[in-house]
N, C-alpha and C positions, 0 to 999 in steps of 0.2 A: 586732142579738143588745142583747135589752133589763138592764140590769141597772142598779144604784143606784150610786150618784156614790159613795157611801161603801165599796165594792167595787174601785174603778178610781180611786179617790185618797184623799192624807191632806188634812180640812181641821183647819186654827191660825185663830187668831185673829190680829189686828194685833197688832204692841205698841205699848204707852203711855206715849208718850214728849212730855219739850216741847223741839220745836227750838231750838238753840244760837243759831242765825244763822250759827254756823260751827262744822266740822265734817267729820270723815269718810264718813258716810254721808247718803241723802239720804229724810228724811222723807217717806215719799209721805199723799198725804192726797187725799182724793176731791175737791177743788180744781184740783189738778197734771192733772185730766182735764177734758173737754169733755162733751158731753152721748150724745157715742156713746164713750166710753170710751175715747178716740186721749189721749194725751198734748199734752196743747197749750202748756206754759212749757215754759222753759230751765230745767235744774234745777239748783239745787246746791247742795252741800252744804250741812247746817244741823242734822246730830246727831253729838254725839262718838260714835267707835264703843267707848269704853273702856264696861262694866259688859255691850256687848249680847251675848246670844246667837249664837254660828253659831248656831243651828238659824231666827234671825228673817231672816236674810241671806237674802235675797233671790234666787232662780236661777233663769237661762235656763227660757225655758216655765212658771211659776206662772200661776199662772192672778187673777187680784184681783177678789175680787167683793164691790165696794159694796152692804152687806147693811142699812147705814143710814140712811135719810130715806126723799124719795121717789123720787132718785133712782137706782137699780140700774144695777148694770150691771158686765159681765165685761171686765176687759182683760189681756190676758201679758203676763207684768214681759218683756222682752228685755234680753238681757247687753249692750248696747252701751249702756247708762247706766250712768251710774255705783254703785256700789256703795248698794242702799239696805236700806229695811225698810218696811215695812204698818205703817199708821196702826192704830188700834181701828176706823175703818169699814169695813177687809176682811177679807176671810176672804181665805186664802193656800189654793190646795186647788191642790194638785201631785199633778200624776197620775201612779201609780202603775204601770203598765200601759201595754205600746209602742202597745197595741189602739183609744189616744183620742189624736186629736193636741190639743195646749195651745189649738191656735186654734180648734177644732171641738169642744172643750167650751165657750167663749165664744162662739161662736157658739150652739150650745146656751140659752145661762145668758141670754142676748140675746134669742134669739126670740119674739115675742111670746107667743106660747099660753105657757115658760115663765113670760116678766113675768107673765103674769094671773096663773097657779097659785099663785105667789111671792110676789104682795102679797094674793093673796087670805089669806095665811097668814102675813101679818107682823101681831104683836104691837105693842101699846102705840099709843096715839094720837094723841098729839103732835110722836114720832119713834115712827113706824114702823119695827119693825127684823126682817131675816128671823135666825131662828137656824138655829145649828148645826144642830138636829138635824134640821128642816124642809130645809135644805139636803142633809145626807147620803142620807133618805129619798128624796128626788128618784130618777124611773125615765129613764132614757138609755139612748134607740136606736144602739148602735154601730155603722155602718151599716162598712164595707171600708173603707180606708186610705184607696185607689182615688177612693171616695164622698165619705170628707171633706172629698178637695184637690178632686172637683170642686164640693160647695155650697159652699166658700171662693172658687174662683173664680167662679161663679157671683156669689153673695153681693159679694164686688168689684168685678165687669164691671155690677154692680144701681147698687150704692152709686158708681158713676164718671157712668152717666148718669144718678141721678139729677142730680148732678152736672152734669152736661154741661147737662141740663134748663134746669137755674135761670140757668147763667152766660147760655145762649142768649133769657131770659123776660125776665131785666136787661138785657142789648143789647137786649132788643128795644125794652124798654121806654123806653131812652136814647134808641131812632133817634124813636120817635114822639114821645119832647117836643121833641126838639130839633125837629124838622117843625114841632110845632105853636110851638116858641116863631119859627122859620123865617114861616109863615105869616104872624104876626102882626104880625110886622115887614115 
């Protein structure tokens, strides 16, 4: 079933704030994520909760989409983190339909062909930005939940395979270098 993102989600911009270094909330920024959209650092609350609207608090299953700059990615917020809000670097995409899994939506947004399409519609020269309208009008095909789960499992296994191949290559290189050093001695 093909549909527009705006028909299955609510999209809002992140919050503009200045982290105070201490507080009750984590102020999520792009720097907290690696190139694959995975949280890579231990998060510490750095924003006071006072004056922050309830609508800006992230919920389990919210999809964060980094729309500014050259590193665009989607990541699913999981509630095992500290209470958090997203910075203005992100759009917060909250699925409103139980027909799409948040992780599938993030997978779709991270997919190479989707990324190419989005980057082609980015505006701005020094800091390219993907607009909310472009994101809302993005067409997505939603397969059954079973198929979405299968796609996510295949993707996870493929990423694990790539990681293992990289480790094998690094170990093989170490082994060869050690053999060369031993031969020289």
